[in-house]
Backbone atoms as SQL, in Angstrom:
CREATE TABLE atoms (id INTEGER PRIMARY KEY, chain TEXT, resi INTEGER, resn TEXT, atom TEXT, x REAL, y REAL, z REAL);
INSERT INTO atoms VALUES
  (1, 'A', 1, 'MET', 'N', 0.840, -1.178, 0.000),
  (2, 'A', 1, 'MET', 'CA', 0.000, 0.000, 0.000),
  (3, 'A', 1, 'MET', 'C', 0.888, 1.246, 0.000),
  (4, 'A', 2, 'ARG', 'N', 0.548, 2.222, -0.753),
  (5, 'A', 2, 'ARG', 'CA', 1.362, 3.426, -0.907),
  (6, 'A', 2, 'ARG', 'C', 0.890, 4.572, -0.025),
  (7, 'A', 3, 'THR', 'N', 0.300, 4.262, 1.110),
  (8, 'A', 3, 'THR', 'CA', -0.124, 5.300, 2.038),
  (9, 'A', 3, 'THR', 'C', 0.621, 5.136, 3.361),
  (10, 'A', 4, 'VAL', 'N', 0.586, 6.204, 4.149),
  (11, 'A', 4, 'VAL', 'CA', 1.216, 6.201, 5.465),
  (12, 'A', 4, 'VAL', 'C', 0.173, 6.652, 6.480),
  (13, 'A', 5, 'GLU', 'N', 0.025, 5.876, 7.543),
  (14, 'A', 5, 'GLU', 'CA', -0.906, 6.246, 8.606),
  (15, 'A', 5, 'GLU', 'C', -0.333, 7.377, 9.445),
  (16, 'A', 6, 'VAL', 'N', -1.207, 8.333, 9.771),
  (17, 'A', 6, 'VAL', 'CA', -0.842, 9.433, 10.660),
  (18, 'A', 6, 'VAL', 'C', -1.913, 9.506, 11.737),
  (19, 'A', 7, 'HIS', 'N', -1.478, 9.564, 12.976),
  (20, 'A', 7, 'HIS', 'CA', -2.411, 9.611, 14.098),
  (21, 'A', 7, 'HIS', 'C', -2.549, 11.040, 14.598),
  (22, 'A', 8, 'PHE', 'N', -3.793, 11.476, 14.671),
  (23, 'A', 8, 'PHE', 'CA', -4.134, 12.776, 15.235),
  (24, 'A', 8, 'PHE', 'C', -5.025, 12.483, 16.443),
  (25, 'A', 9, 'GLY', 'N', -4.405, 12.329, 17.600),
  (26, 'A', 9, 'GLY', 'CA', -5.169, 11.945, 18.788),
  (27, 'A', 9, 'GLY', 'C', -5.776, 10.573, 18.579),
  (28, 'A', 10, 'GLU', 'N', -7.083, 10.493, 18.662),
  (29, 'A', 10, 'GLU', 'CA', -7.817, 9.226, 18.508),
  (30, 'A', 10, 'GLU', 'C', -8.102, 8.890, 17.040),
  (31, 'A', 11, 'THR', 'N', -7.845, 9.834, 16.153),
  (32, 'A', 11, 'THR', 'CA', -8.169, 9.678, 14.735),
  (33, 'A', 11, 'THR', 'C', -6.939, 9.258, 13.938),
  (34, 'A', 12, 'THR', 'N', -7.136, 8.301, 13.045),
  (35, 'A', 12, 'THR', 'CA', -6.075, 7.875, 12.141),
  (36, 'A', 12, 'THR', 'C', -6.468, 8.242, 10.723),
  (37, 'A', 13, 'LYS', 'N', -5.557, 8.895, 10.029),
  (38, 'A', 13, 'LYS', 'CA', -5.779, 9.272, 8.635),
  (39, 'A', 13, 'LYS', 'C', -4.615, 8.743, 7.808),
  (40, 'A', 14, 'ARG', 'N', -4.768, 8.809, 6.486),
  (41, 'A', 14, 'ARG', 'CA', -3.737, 8.276, 5.590),
  (42, 'A', 14, 'ARG', 'C', -3.229, 9.361, 4.657),
  (43, 'A', 15, 'LEU', 'N', -1.911, 9.436, 4.561),
  (44, 'A', 15, 'LEU', 'CA', -1.243, 10.331, 3.608),
  (45, 'A', 15, 'LEU', 'C', -0.910, 9.534, 2.356),
  (46, 'A', 16, 'LYS', 'N', -1.203, 10.130, 1.208),
  (47, 'A', 16, 'LYS', 'CA', -0.856, 9.492, -0.057),
  (48, 'A', 16, 'LYS', 'C', -0.467, 10.586, -1.049),
  (49, 'A', 17, 'PHE', 'N', 0.673, 10.409, -1.669),
  (50, 'A', 17, 'PHE', 'CA', 1.127, 11.367, -2.668),
  (51, 'A', 17, 'PHE', 'C', 1.125, 10.708, -4.034),
  (52, 'A', 18, 'ASP', 'N', 0.170, 11.140, -4.864),
  (53, 'A', 18, 'ASP', 'CA', 0.146, 10.715, -6.253),
  (54, 'A', 18, 'ASP', 'C', 0.459, 11.931, -7.119),
  (55, 'A', 19, 'PHE', 'N', 0.368, 11.779, -8.412),
  (56, 'A', 19, 'PHE', 'CA', 0.707, 12.863, -9.328),
  (57, 'A', 19, 'PHE', 'C', -0.154, 14.091, -9.067),
  (58, 'A', 20, 'ASN', 'N', -1.442, 13.875, -8.828),
  (59, 'A', 20, 'ASN', 'CA', -2.353, 14.997, -8.583),
  (60, 'A', 20, 'ASN', 'C', -2.018, 15.729, -7.287),
  (61, 'A', 21, 'ALA', 'N', -1.654, 14.999, -6.264),
  (62, 'A', 21, 'ALA', 'CA', -1.262, 15.632, -4.999),
  (63, 'A', 21, 'ALA', 'C', -0.010, 16.481, -5.206),
  (64, 'A', 22, 'MET', 'N', 0.941, 15.963, -5.965),
  (65, 'A', 22, 'MET', 'CA', 2.170, 16.708, -6.209),
  (66, 'A', 22, 'MET', 'C', 1.888, 17.982, -6.997),
  (67, 'A', 23, 'TYR', 'N', 0.971, 17.896, -7.948),
  (68, 'A', 23, 'TYR', 'CA', 0.577, 19.088, -8.705),
  (69, 'A', 23, 'TYR', 'C', -0.004, 20.144, -7.763),
  (70, 'A', 24, 'GLU', 'N', -0.881, 19.724, -6.863),
  (71, 'A', 24, 'GLU', 'CA', -1.489, 20.666, -5.917),
  (72, 'A', 24, 'GLU', 'C', -0.436, 21.328, -5.028),
  (73, 'A', 25, 'ILE', 'N', 0.543, 20.562, -4.596),
  (74, 'A', 25, 'ILE', 'CA', 1.616, 21.110, -3.759),
  (75, 'A', 25, 'ILE', 'C', 2.408, 22.150, -4.547),
  (76, 'A', 26, 'GLU', 'N', 2.805, 21.800, -5.759),
  (77, 'A', 26, 'GLU', 'CA', 3.576, 22.738, -6.577),
  (78, 'A', 26, 'GLU', 'C', 2.771, 24.004, -6.877),
  (79, 'A', 27, 'GLU', 'N', 1.512, 23.832, -7.199),
  (80, 'A', 27, 'GLU', 'CA', 0.645, 24.978, -7.501),
  (81, 'A', 27, 'GLU', 'C', 0.511, 25.908, -6.284),
  (82, 'A', 28, 'SER', 'N', 0.317, 25.324, -5.130),
  (83, 'A', 28, 'SER', 'CA', 0.146, 26.105, -3.909),
  (84, 'A', 28, 'SER', 'C', 1.426, 26.819, -3.484),
  (85, 'A', 29, 'MET', 'N', 2.556, 26.150, -3.653),
  (86, 'A', 29, 'MET', 'CA', 3.831, 26.711, -3.209),
  (87, 'A', 29, 'MET', 'C', 4.478, 27.598, -4.277),
  (88, 'A', 30, 'GLY', 'N', 4.012, 27.521, -5.522),
  (89, 'A', 30, 'GLY', 'CA', 4.541, 28.365, -6.580),
  (90, 'A', 30, 'GLY', 'C', 5.912, 27.957, -7.089),
  (91, 'A', 31, 'LYS', 'N', 6.275, 26.702, -6.874),
  (92, 'A', 31, 'LYS', 'CA', 7.562, 26.193, -7.381),
  (93, 'A', 31, 'LYS', 'C', 7.513, 24.676, -7.455),
  (94, 'A', 32, 'GLY', 'N', 8.489, 24.111, -8.140),
  (95, 'A', 32, 'GLY', 'CA', 8.554, 22.665, -8.319),
  (96, 'A', 32, 'GLY', 'C', 8.917, 21.937, -7.041),
  (97, 'A', 33, 'ILE', 'N', 8.615, 20.666, -7.015),
  (98, 'A', 33, 'ILE', 'CA', 8.827, 19.852, -5.809),
  (99, 'A', 33, 'ILE', 'C', 10.300, 19.769, -5.428),
  (100, 'A', 34, 'SER', 'N', 11.188, 19.742, -6.410),
  (101, 'A', 34, 'SER', 'CA', 12.622, 19.684, -6.104),
  (102, 'A', 34, 'SER', 'C', 13.059, 20.918, -5.323),
  (103, 'A', 35, 'ALA', 'N', 12.602, 22.084, -5.739),
  (104, 'A', 35, 'ALA', 'CA', 12.950, 23.326, -5.046),
  (105, 'A', 35, 'ALA', 'C', 12.342, 23.350, -3.645),
  (106, 'A', 36, 'ILE', 'N', 11.136, 22.841, -3.517),
  (107, 'A', 36, 'ILE', 'CA', 10.466, 22.820, -2.213),
  (108, 'A', 36, 'ILE', 'C', 11.245, 21.934, -1.241),
  (109, 'A', 37, 'LEU', 'N', 11.643, 20.751, -1.701),
  (110, 'A', 37, 'LEU', 'CA', 12.330, 19.799, -0.820),
  (111, 'A', 37, 'LEU', 'C', 13.752, 20.226, -0.485),
  (112, 'A', 38, 'LYS', 'N', 14.328, 21.133, -1.258),
  (113, 'A', 38, 'LYS', 'CA', 15.681, 21.610, -0.990),
  (114, 'A', 38, 'LYS', 'C', 15.706, 22.788, -0.014),
  (115, 'A', 39, 'GLU', 'N', 14.528, 23.305, 0.339),
  (116, 'A', 39, 'GLU', 'CA', 14.484, 24.461, 1.224),
  (117, 'A', 39, 'GLU', 'C', 15.100, 24.125, 2.579),
  (118, 'A', 40, 'ASP', 'N', 15.827, 25.088, 3.122),
  (119, 'A', 40, 'ASP', 'CA', 16.458, 24.911, 4.425),
  (120, 'A', 40, 'ASP', 'C', 15.471, 25.076, 5.572),
  (121, 'A', 41, 'GLN', 'N', 14.488, 25.899, 5.382),
  (122, 'A', 41, 'GLN', 'CA', 13.528, 26.200, 6.439),
  (123, 'A', 41, 'GLN', 'C', 12.214, 25.461, 6.193),
  (124, 'A', 42, 'ILE', 'N', 11.747, 24.776, 7.212),
  (125, 'A', 42, 'ILE', 'CA', 10.436, 24.138, 7.160),
  (126, 'A', 42, 'ILE', 'C', 9.471, 25.111, 7.815),
  (127, 'A', 43, 'GLY', 'N', 8.423, 25.487, 7.087),
  (128, 'A', 43, 'GLY', 'CA', 7.483, 26.455, 7.616),
  (129, 'A', 43, 'GLY', 'C', 6.085, 25.885, 7.779),
  (130, 'A', 44, 'PHE', 'N', 5.244, 26.663, 8.437),
  (131, 'A', 44, 'PHE', 'CA', 3.855, 26.258, 8.656),
  (132, 'A', 44, 'PHE', 'C', 3.146, 25.985, 7.332),
  (133, 'A', 45, 'ARG', 'N', 3.333, 26.888, 6.364),
  (134, 'A', 45, 'ARG', 'CA', 2.664, 26.738, 5.065),
  (135, 'A', 45, 'ARG', 'C', 3.063, 25.434, 4.391),
  (136, 'A', 46, 'MET', 'N', 4.362, 25.155, 4.371),
  (137, 'A', 46, 'MET', 'CA', 4.841, 23.944, 3.705),
  (138, 'A', 46, 'MET', 'C', 4.209, 22.695, 4.331),
  (139, 'A', 47, 'ILE', 'N', 4.252, 22.609, 5.631),
  (140, 'A', 47, 'ILE', 'CA', 3.708, 21.431, 6.305),
  (141, 'A', 47, 'ILE', 'C', 2.209, 21.310, 6.065),
  (142, 'A', 48, 'GLN', 'N', 1.485, 22.423, 6.175),
  (143, 'A', 48, 'GLN', 'CA', 0.034, 22.386, 5.985),
  (144, 'A', 48, 'GLN', 'C', -0.327, 21.975, 4.563),
  (145, 'A', 49, 'VAL', 'N', 0.376, 22.489, 3.577),
  (146, 'A', 49, 'VAL', 'CA', 0.090, 22.157, 2.183),
  (147, 'A', 49, 'VAL', 'C', 0.376, 20.684, 1.897),
  (148, 'A', 50, 'PHE', 'N', 1.489, 20.171, 2.397),
  (149, 'A', 50, 'PHE', 'CA', 1.804, 18.751, 2.191),
  (150, 'A', 50, 'PHE', 'C', 0.748, 17.859, 2.838),
  (151, 'A', 51, 'TYR', 'N', 0.377, 18.158, 4.075),
  (152, 'A', 51, 'TYR', 'CA', -0.646, 17.347, 4.733),
  (153, 'A', 51, 'TYR', 'C', -1.984, 17.457, 4.013),
  (154, 'A', 52, 'TYR', 'N', -2.338, 18.659, 3.591),
  (155, 'A', 52, 'TYR', 'CA', -3.600, 18.846, 2.868),
  (156, 'A', 52, 'TYR', 'C', -3.647, 17.971, 1.615),
  (157, 'A', 53, 'ALA', 'N', -2.639, 18.088, 0.777),
  (158, 'A', 53, 'ALA', 'CA', -2.625, 17.321, -0.479),
  (159, 'A', 53, 'ALA', 'C', -2.548, 15.820, -0.197),
  (160, 'A', 54, 'GLY', 'N', -1.709, 15.426, 0.764),
  (161, 'A', 54, 'GLY', 'CA', -1.548, 14.010, 1.073),
  (162, 'A', 54, 'GLY', 'C', -2.792, 13.377, 1.682),
  (163, 'A', 55, 'LEU', 'N', -3.471, 14.108, 2.566),
  (164, 'A', 55, 'LEU', 'CA', -4.694, 13.580, 3.175),
  (165, 'A', 55, 'LEU', 'C', -5.839, 13.561, 2.172),
  (166, 'A', 56, 'LYS', 'N', -5.931, 14.603, 1.366),
  (167, 'A', 56, 'LYS', 'CA', -6.988, 14.670, 0.348),
  (168, 'A', 56, 'LYS', 'C', -6.885, 13.495, -0.614),
  (169, 'A', 57, 'HIS', 'N', -5.687, 13.163, -1.034),
  (170, 'A', 57, 'HIS', 'CA', -5.505, 12.065, -1.992),
  (171, 'A', 57, 'HIS', 'C', -5.359, 10.721, -1.291),
  (172, 'A', 58, 'GLY', 'N', -5.347, 10.737, 0.031),
  (173, 'A', 58, 'GLY', 'CA', -5.354, 9.507, 0.819),
  (174, 'A', 58, 'GLY', 'C', -6.761, 9.120, 1.229),
  (175, 'A', 59, 'LYS', 'N', -7.753, 9.604, 0.521),
  (176, 'A', 59, 'LYS', 'CA', -9.170, 9.262, 0.674),
  (177, 'A', 59, 'LYS', 'C', -9.951, 10.181, 1.609),
  (178, 'A', 60, 'ASP', 'N', -9.407, 11.346, 1.955),
  (179, 'A', 60, 'ASP', 'CA', -10.133, 12.304, 2.781),
  (180, 'A', 60, 'ASP', 'C', -10.495, 13.498, 1.894),
  (181, 'A', 61, 'ARG', 'N', -11.265, 13.210, 0.838),
  (182, 'A', 61, 'ARG', 'CA', -11.548, 14.176, -0.232),
  (183, 'A', 61, 'ARG', 'C', -12.158, 15.493, 0.264),
  (184, 'A', 62, 'GLY', 'N', -12.925, 15.472, 1.332),
  (185, 'A', 62, 'GLY', 'CA', -13.607, 16.672, 1.800),
  (186, 'A', 62, 'GLY', 'C', -12.775, 17.551, 2.723),
  (187, 'A', 63, 'ILE', 'N', -11.538, 17.189, 2.963),
  (188, 'A', 63, 'ILE', 'CA', -10.710, 17.941, 3.908),
  (189, 'A', 63, 'ILE', 'C', -10.366, 19.315, 3.330),
  (190, 'A', 64, 'THR', 'N', -10.243, 20.297, 4.201),
  (191, 'A', 64, 'THR', 'CA', -9.881, 21.645, 3.792),
  (192, 'A', 64, 'THR', 'C', -8.560, 22.037, 4.441),
  (193, 'A', 65, 'LEU', 'N', -7.951, 23.099, 3.942),
  (194, 'A', 65, 'LEU', 'CA', -6.723, 23.608, 4.561),
  (195, 'A', 65, 'LEU', 'C', -6.979, 23.988, 6.013),
  (196, 'A', 66, 'ASP', 'N', -8.160, 24.535, 6.286),
  (197, 'A', 66, 'ASP', 'CA', -8.505, 24.899, 7.653),
  (198, 'A', 66, 'ASP', 'C', -8.581, 23.664, 8.551),
  (199, 'A', 67, 'ASN', 'N', -9.217, 22.591, 8.056),
  (200, 'A', 67, 'ASN', 'CA', -9.274, 21.334, 8.822),
  (201, 'A', 67, 'ASN', 'C', -7.875, 20.826, 9.143),
  (202, 'A', 68, 'VAL', 'N', -7.010, 20.867, 8.145),
  (203, 'A', 68, 'VAL', 'CA', -5.631, 20.404, 8.328),
  (204, 'A', 68, 'VAL', 'C', -4.924, 21.262, 9.366),
  (205, 'A', 69, 'GLY', 'N', -5.117, 22.562, 9.283),
  (206, 'A', 69, 'GLY', 'CA', -4.512, 23.459, 10.258),
  (207, 'A', 69, 'GLY', 'C', -4.950, 23.140, 11.679),
  (208, 'A', 70, 'GLN', 'N', -6.213, 22.820, 11.855),
  (209, 'A', 70, 'GLN', 'CA', -6.726, 22.452, 13.178),
  (210, 'A', 70, 'GLN', 'C', -6.114, 21.136, 13.660),
  (211, 'A', 71, 'LEU', 'N', -6.030, 20.151, 12.763),
  (212, 'A', 71, 'LEU', 'CA', -5.430, 18.867, 13.121),
  (213, 'A', 71, 'LEU', 'C', -3.971, 19.045, 13.540),
  (214, 'A', 72, 'LEU', 'N', -3.233, 19.825, 12.761),
  (215, 'A', 72, 'LEU', 'CA', -1.812, 20.023, 13.046),
  (216, 'A', 72, 'LEU', 'C', -1.600, 20.831, 14.327),
  (217, 'A', 73, 'THR', 'N', -2.439, 21.826, 14.558),
  (218, 'A', 73, 'THR', 'CA', -2.347, 22.607, 15.796),
  (219, 'A', 73, 'THR', 'C', -2.539, 21.700, 16.997),
  (220, 'A', 74, 'SER', 'N', -3.566, 20.866, 16.945),
  (221, 'A', 74, 'SER', 'CA', -3.817, 19.933, 18.050),
  (222, 'A', 74, 'SER', 'C', -2.664, 18.963, 18.233),
  (223, 'A', 75, 'LYS', 'N', -2.135, 18.455, 17.126),
  (224, 'A', 75, 'LYS', 'CA', -1.027, 17.505, 17.218),
  (225, 'A', 75, 'LYS', 'C', 0.196, 18.154, 17.861),
  (226, 'A', 76, 'ILE', 'N', 0.511, 19.378, 17.461),
  (227, 'A', 76, 'ILE', 'CA', 1.658, 20.082, 18.032),
  (228, 'A', 76, 'ILE', 'C', 1.446, 20.355, 19.516),
  (229, 'A', 77, 'GLN', 'N', 0.257, 20.831, 19.866),
  (230, 'A', 77, 'GLN', 'CA', -0.022, 21.196, 21.258),
  (231, 'A', 77, 'GLN', 'C', -0.195, 19.975, 22.152),
  (232, 'A', 78, 'ASP', 'N', -0.973, 18.994, 21.707),
  (233, 'A', 78, 'ASP', 'CA', -1.287, 17.831, 22.544),
  (234, 'A', 78, 'ASP', 'C', -0.153, 16.816, 22.611),
  (235, 'A', 79, 'GLU', 'N', 0.551, 16.642, 21.500),
  (236, 'A', 79, 'GLU', 'CA', 1.599, 15.624, 21.446),
  (237, 'A', 79, 'GLU', 'C', 2.996, 16.221, 21.467),
  (238, 'A', 80, 'GLU', 'N', 3.063, 17.538, 21.561),
  (239, 'A', 80, 'GLU', 'CA', 4.336, 18.253, 21.603),
  (240, 'A', 80, 'GLU', 'C', 5.253, 17.857, 20.440),
  (241, 'A', 81, 'CYS', 'N', 4.693, 17.842, 19.244),
  (242, 'A', 81, 'CYS', 'CA', 5.448, 17.505, 18.034),
  (243, 'A', 81, 'CYS', 'C', 6.211, 18.719, 17.532),
  (244, 'A', 82, 'SER', 'N', 7.384, 18.474, 16.987),
  (245, 'A', 82, 'SER', 'CA', 8.159, 19.522, 16.332),
  (246, 'A', 82, 'SER', 'C', 7.860, 19.476, 14.836),
  (247, 'A', 83, 'PHE', 'N', 8.337, 20.480, 14.105),
  (248, 'A', 83, 'PHE', 'CA', 8.191, 20.465, 12.659),
  (249, 'A', 83, 'PHE', 'C', 8.872, 19.231, 12.079),
  (250, 'A', 84, 'GLU', 'N', 10.013, 18.867, 12.628),
  (251, 'A', 84, 'GLU', 'CA', 10.732, 17.688, 12.134),
  (252, 'A', 84, 'GLU', 'C', 9.899, 16.427, 12.336),
  (253, 'A', 85, 'ASP', 'N', 9.209, 16.332, 13.485),
  (254, 'A', 85, 'ASP', 'CA', 8.327, 15.191, 13.743),
  (255, 'A', 85, 'ASP', 'C', 7.200, 15.134, 12.714),
  (256, 'A', 86, 'LEU', 'N', 6.654, 16.294, 12.384),
  (257, 'A', 86, 'LEU', 'CA', 5.562, 16.358, 11.416),
  (258, 'A', 86, 'LEU', 'C', 6.025, 16.011, 10.006),
  (259, 'A', 87, 'MET', 'N', 7.295, 16.246, 9.711),
  (260, 'A', 87, 'MET', 'CA', 7.817, 15.961, 8.373),
  (261, 'A', 87, 'MET', 'C', 8.059, 14.472, 8.140),
  (262, 'A', 88, 'GLN', 'N', 8.269, 13.688, 9.179),
  (263, 'A', 88, 'GLN', 'CA', 8.586, 12.262, 9.000),
  (264, 'A', 88, 'GLN', 'C', 7.522, 11.502, 8.211),
  (265, 'A', 89, 'PRO', 'N', 6.212, 11.626, 8.550),
  (266, 'A', 89, 'PRO', 'CA', 5.214, 10.921, 7.732),
  (267, 'A', 89, 'PRO', 'C', 5.168, 11.424, 6.293),
  (268, 'A', 90, 'ILE', 'N', 5.425, 12.717, 6.103),
  (269, 'A', 90, 'ILE', 'CA', 5.438, 13.280, 4.750),
  (270, 'A', 90, 'ILE', 'C', 6.557, 12.640, 3.936),
  (271, 'A', 91, 'LEU', 'N', 7.772, 12.617, 4.486),
  (272, 'A', 91, 'LEU', 'CA', 8.909, 12.030, 3.775),
  (273, 'A', 91, 'LEU', 'C', 8.680, 10.555, 3.487),
  (274, 'A', 92, 'LYS', 'N', 8.130, 9.857, 4.457),
  (275, 'A', 92, 'LYS', 'CA', 7.857, 8.429, 4.278),
  (276, 'A', 92, 'LYS', 'C', 6.828, 8.208, 3.163),
  (277, 'A', 93, 'ALA', 'N', 5.764, 9.014, 3.162),
  (278, 'A', 93, 'ALA', 'CA', 4.733, 8.881, 2.122),
  (279, 'A', 93, 'ALA', 'C', 5.275, 9.276, 0.750),
  (280, 'A', 94, 'LEU', 'N', 6.139, 10.285, 0.704),
  (281, 'A', 94, 'LEU', 'CA', 6.758, 10.653, -0.578),
  (282, 'A', 94, 'LEU', 'C', 7.616, 9.510, -1.098),
  (283, 'A', 95, 'ASP', 'N', 8.379, 8.875, -0.215),
  (284, 'A', 95, 'ASP', 'CA', 9.188, 7.724, -0.621),
  (285, 'A', 95, 'ASP', 'C', 8.303, 6.596, -1.145),
  (286, 'A', 96, 'LYS', 'N', 7.229, 6.315, -0.422),
  (287, 'A', 96, 'LYS', 'CA', 6.343, 5.215, -0.810),
  (288, 'A', 96, 'LYS', 'C', 5.574, 5.494, -2.101),
  (289, 'A', 97, 'SER', 'N', 5.476, 6.762, -2.482),
  (290, 'A', 97, 'SER', 'CA', 4.698, 7.120, -3.674),
  (291, 'A', 97, 'SER', 'C', 5.282, 6.507, -4.940),
  (292, 'A', 98, 'GLY', 'N', 6.597, 6.305, -4.968),
  (293, 'A', 98, 'GLY', 'CA', 7.240, 5.788, -6.167),
  (294, 'A', 98, 'GLY', 'C', 7.442, 6.830, -7.247),
  (295, 'A', 99, 'LEU', 'N', 7.110, 8.076, -6.966),
  (296, 'A', 99, 'LEU', 'CA', 7.212, 9.136, -7.964),
  (297, 'A', 99, 'LEU', 'C', 8.636, 9.635, -8.170),
  (298, 'A', 100, 'PHE', 'N', 9.540, 9.262, -7.290),
  (299, 'A', 100, 'PHE', 'CA', 10.912, 9.752, -7.374),
  (300, 'A', 100, 'PHE', 'C', 11.875, 8.688, -7.878),
  (301, 'A', 101, 'GLY', 'N', 11.346, 7.562, -8.319),
  (302, 'A', 101, 'GLY', 'CA', 12.167, 6.498, -8.876),
  (303, 'A', 101, 'GLY', 'C', 12.602, 5.488, -7.826),
  (304, 'A', 102, 'LYS', 'N', 12.934, 4.313, -8.298),
  (305, 'A', 102, 'LYS', 'CA', 13.382, 3.241, -7.399),
  (306, 'A', 102, 'LYS', 'C', 14.697, 3.614, -6.748),
  (307, 'A', 103, 'GLY', 'N', 14.803, 3.286, -5.491),
  (308, 'A', 103, 'GLY', 'CA', 16.042, 3.497, -4.772),
  (309, 'A', 103, 'GLY', 'C', 16.223, 4.898, -4.215),
  (310, 'A', 104, 'VAL', 'N', 15.339, 5.838, -4.575),
  (311, 'A', 104, 'VAL', 'CA', 15.434, 7.197, -4.037),
  (312, 'A', 104, 'VAL', 'C', 14.696, 7.228, -2.707),
  (313, 'A', 105, 'LYS', 'N', 15.402, 7.656, -1.665),
  (314, 'A', 105, 'LYS', 'CA', 14.790, 7.768, -0.345),
  (315, 'A', 105, 'LYS', 'C', 15.002, 9.176, 0.168),
  (316, 'A', 106, 'LEU', 'N', 13.901, 9.845, 0.450),
  (317, 'A', 106, 'LEU', 'CA', 13.973, 11.206, 0.967),
  (318, 'A', 106, 'LEU', 'C', 14.279, 11.213, 2.451),
  (319, 'A', 107, 'ASP', 'N', 13.998, 10.099, 3.115),
  (320, 'A', 107, 'ASP', 'CA', 14.286, 9.954, 4.542),
  (321, 'A', 107, 'ASP', 'C', 15.283, 8.813, 4.695),
  (322, 'A', 108, 'PRO', 'N', 16.575, 9.123, 4.656),
  (323, 'A', 108, 'PRO', 'CA', 17.591, 8.065, 4.670),
  (324, 'A', 108, 'PRO', 'C', 17.639, 7.270, 5.972),
  (325, 'A', 109, 'SER', 'N', 17.032, 7.778, 7.045),
  (326, 'A', 109, 'SER', 'CA', 17.080, 7.066, 8.323),
  (327, 'A', 109, 'SER', 'C', 16.035, 5.950, 8.422),
  (328, 'A', 110, 'ALA', 'N', 15.084, 5.924, 7.494),
  (329, 'A', 110, 'ALA', 'CA', 13.994, 4.946, 7.578),
  (330, 'A', 110, 'ALA', 'C', 14.321, 3.679, 6.791),
  (331, 'A', 111, 'ASP', 'N', 13.841, 2.564, 7.313),
  (332, 'A', 111, 'ASP', 'CA', 14.007, 1.277, 6.641),
  (333, 'A', 111, 'ASP', 'C', 12.635, 0.800, 6.194),
  (334, 'A', 112, 'TYR', 'N', 12.180, 1.307, 5.049),
  (335, 'A', 112, 'TYR', 'CA', 10.845, 0.995, 4.567),
  (336, 'A', 112, 'TYR', 'C', 10.735, -0.424, 4.041),
  (337, 'A', 113, 'GLU', 'N', 11.828, -0.956, 3.502),
  (338, 'A', 113, 'GLU', 'CA', 11.770, -2.318, 2.970),
  (339, 'A', 113, 'GLU', 'C', 11.445, -3.303, 4.080),
  (340, 'A', 114, 'GLU', 'N', 12.071, -3.152, 5.225),
  (341, 'A', 114, 'GLU', 'CA', 11.809, -4.049, 6.358),
  (342, 'A', 114, 'GLU', 'C', 10.371, -3.899, 6.812),
  (343, 'A', 115, 'GLU', 'N', 9.865, -2.671, 6.870),
  (344, 'A', 115, 'GLU', 'CA', 8.505, -2.418, 7.292),
  (345, 'A', 115, 'GLU', 'C', 7.519, -3.070, 6.324),
  (346, 'A', 116, 'GLU', 'N', 7.782, -2.965, 5.019),
  (347, 'A', 116, 'GLU', 'CA', 6.882, -3.564, 4.035),
  (348, 'A', 116, 'GLU', 'C', 6.859, -5.076, 4.168),
  (349, 'A', 117, 'LYS', 'N', 7.996, -5.701, 4.478),
  (350, 'A', 117, 'LYS', 'CA', 8.032, -7.150, 4.674),
  (351, 'A', 117, 'LYS', 'C', 7.147, -7.538, 5.861),
  (352, 'A', 118, 'ASN', 'N', 7.162, -6.711, 6.888),
  (353, 'A', 118, 'ASN', 'CA', 6.390, -7.014, 8.104),
  (354, 'A', 118, 'ASN', 'C', 4.909, -6.787, 7.937),
  (355, 'A', 119, 'THR', 'N', 4.485, -6.033, 6.902),
  (356, 'A', 119, 'THR', 'CA', 3.075, -5.726, 6.750),
  (357, 'A', 119, 'THR', 'C', 2.411, -6.505, 5.617),
  (358, 'A', 120, 'VAL', 'N', 3.138, -7.351, 4.924),
  (359, 'A', 120, 'VAL', 'CA', 2.563, -8.132, 3.839),
  (360, 'A', 120, 'VAL', 'C', 1.477, -9.047, 4.411),
  (361, 'A', 121, 'GLY', 'N', 0.317, -9.010, 3.772),
  (362, 'A', 121, 'GLY', 'CA', -0.792, -9.853, 4.188),
  (363, 'A', 121, 'GLY', 'C', -1.601, -9.295, 5.347),
  (364, 'A', 122, 'VAL', 'N', -1.284, -8.076, 5.745),
  (365, 'A', 122, 'VAL', 'CA', -2.029, -7.467, 6.868),
  (366, 'A', 122, 'VAL', 'C', -3.261, -6.826, 6.338);
């Protein structure tokens, strides 16, 4: 499965990055995905846009940017997440998308192959 589960308190949602999600991210940010991923600073807008596009294409079609902002605010406040913590599911879902070619990993610390072996047949 090419989605990543994200927990927001008691609610579990799925991030999925397909071609359409990537288009929405680029359109919203006003630049290509390569330039976005090379940025040194992670900002509120970047995180909100990635979650919005990823959740929308992960089967939460009715979600809005405002809904995402509320979810992320609660996650930061209730779970004391940092921006780096919030980026981990995004990077993992981008890797799983397959849009960047085989062998490309945006999160070099993750071992997705081992995880996929453990989830086969689940």
